[in-house]
GUFIFI-973122 format. One line per field, with one value per residue (C-alpha): x, y, z; chain; residue in three letters. Coordinates in nm, 3 decimals. Each point is the difference from the previous one (the first is absolute). Layout:
# GUFIFI-973122
u c(X; ...)
v c(Y; ...)
w c(Z; ...)
chaine c(A; ...)
residu c(Ala; ...)
//
This chain:
# GUFIFI-973122
u c(16.242; 0.252; -0.052; 0.262; -0.013; -0.032; -0.098; 0.253; -0.141; 0.186; -0.240; -0.301; 0.152; 0.047; -0.361; -0.112; 0.219; -0.139; -0.354; 0.071; 0.144; -0.323; 0.164; -0.205; -0.316; -0.210; -0.240; -0.005; -0.226; 0.201; 0.329; -0.126; -0.132; 0.324; 0.215; -0.198; 0.030; 0.379; 0.007; 0.159; 0.361; -0.068; -0.294; 0.008; -0.206; -0.045; 0.109; -0.337; -0.203; -0.270; 0.056; -0.229; 0.177; 0.342; -0.085; -0.147; 0.303; 0.242; -0.187; 0.001; 0.373; 0.068; -0.212; 0.126; 0.357; -0.022; 0.201; -0.202; 0.154; -0.154; 0.058; -0.124; -0.360; -0.290; 0.021; 0.364; -0.066; -0.307; 0.192; 0.267; -0.257; -0.210; -0.282; -0.121; 0.062; 0.119; 0.055; 0.112; 0.192; 0.183; 0.284; -0.008; 0.354; 0.290; 0.255; -0.198; -0.073; 0.365; 0.121; -0.264; 0.081; 0.373; -0.068; -0.221; 0.267; 0.267; -0.220; -0.071; 0.373; 0.095; -0.254; 0.129; 0.363; -0.084)
v c(18.816; 0.131; -0.047; 0.109; -0.200; 0.316; 0.327; 0.266; 0.330; 0.173; -0.164; 0.126; 0.349; 0.010; -0.111; 0.283; 0.251; -0.116; 0.040; 0.355; 0.068; -0.125; -0.304; -0.273; -0.167; -0.172; -0.294; -0.307; 0.146; 0.322; -0.191; -0.246; 0.280; 0.202; -0.308; -0.094; 0.362; -0.018; 0.260; -0.209; -0.089; -0.221; -0.177; -0.055; -0.267; -0.058; -0.349; -0.059; 0.070; -0.252; -0.274; 0.161; 0.336; -0.166; -0.209; 0.297; 0.223; -0.280; -0.038; 0.377; 0.005; -0.283; 0.153; 0.358; -0.092; 0.238; -0.140; -0.112; 0.043; -0.163; 0.199; -0.018; -0.012; 0.220; 0.218; 0.092; 0.070; 0.202; 0.202; 0.104; 0.087; 0.210; -0.252; -0.225; -0.315; -0.050; -0.329; 0.124; 0.307; 0.095; 0.240; 0.209; 0.138; -0.207; 0.152; -0.094; -0.345; -0.072; 0.107; -0.210; -0.305; 0.039; 0.024; -0.310; -0.191; 0.102; -0.111; -0.334; -0.052; 0.085; -0.250; -0.275; 0.068; -0.072)
w c(18.248; 0.251; 0.372; 0.253; 0.324; 0.208; -0.159; 0.098; 0.115; -0.285; -0.248; 0.192; 0.024; -0.378; -0.050; 0.230; -0.183; -0.335; 0.136; 0.110; -0.347; -0.159; -0.159; 0.170; -0.132; 0.269; -0.016; -0.218; -0.268; -0.032; -0.005; -0.261; -0.222; 0.027; -0.066; -0.310; -0.122; 0.036; 0.278; 0.278; 0.075; 0.304; 0.161; 0.378; 0.176; 0.374; 0.106; 0.166; -0.315; -0.077; -0.257; -0.260; 0.021; -0.001; -0.307; -0.183; 0.069; -0.100; -0.329; -0.065; 0.076; -0.248; -0.275; 0.039; 0.105; 0.294; 0.294; 0.303; 0.345; 0.306; 0.319; 0.360; 0.109; -0.105; 0.312; -0.068; -0.369; 0.093; 0.258; -0.250; -0.268; 0.236; 0.036; 0.281; -0.203; -0.354; -0.184; -0.343; -0.112; -0.318; -0.072; -0.315; 0.042; -0.137; 0.242; 0.311; -0.143; -0.084; 0.345; 0.179; -0.215; 0.070; 0.375; -0.018; -0.194; 0.251; 0.290; -0.167; -0.070; 0.360; 0.131; -0.231; 0.106; 0.366)
chaine c(A; A; A; A; A; A; A; A; A; A; A; A; A; A; A; A; A; A; A; A; A; A; A; A; A; A; A; A; A; A; A; A; A; A; A; A; A; A; A; A; A; A; A; A; A; A; A; A; A; A; A; A; A; A; A; A; A; A; A; A; A; A; A; A; A; A; A; A; A; A; A; A; A; A; A; A; A; A; A; A; A; A; A; A; A; A; A; A; A; A; A; A; A; A; A; A; A; A; A; A; A; A; A; A; A; A; A; A; A; A; A; A; A; A)
residu c(Met; Thr; Gln; Pro; Asp; Gln; Thr; Pro; Glu; Ala; Ile; Tyr; Arg; Leu; Ile; Gly; Leu; Ala; Arg; Arg; Ala; Gly; Arg; Val; Val; Leu; Gly; Ser; Glu; Gly; Val; Glu; Lys; Ala; Ala; Arg; Ala; Gly; Gln; Leu; Ser; Leu; Met; Ile; Leu; Ala; Asp; Asp; Ala; Gly; Pro; Asn; Thr; Thr; Gly; Arg; Met; Glu; Gln; Val; Ser; Arg; Val; Thr; Arg; Val; Pro; Leu; Leu; Val; Val; Gly; Asp; Arg; Gln; Ala; Leu; Gly; His; Trp; Thr; Gly; Gln; Lys; Glu; Arg; Val; Val; Ala; Gly; Leu; Ser; Asp; Arg; Gly; Phe; Ala; Asp; Lys; Ile; Leu; Ser; Leu; Ala; Ala; Ala; Thr; Thr; Lys; Gln; Glu; Ser; Asp; Lys)
//
């Protein structure tokens, strides 16, 4: 599970762009179903998700080998996916997923270099 210390706005912008392109699955049940069907490239979890949801998404990530990225709170994730609040989202596009993961890794590396 990857968790940048502070989620850069670029990650949120890519999530919003992916949503407008129709490449985002929303909600824990939809994300779990798509991941198990091999249709997801990345799972995204809000850092304020409850322990049951967090545990369930971590297990789905391990079983399906779909990376799980923890980002800011549910309001921020909801805003960028066009919802009021959103705890779980999934990306079905490999290009968007790879770019978001590289941004998250760069953010994590920059924070560790400080």
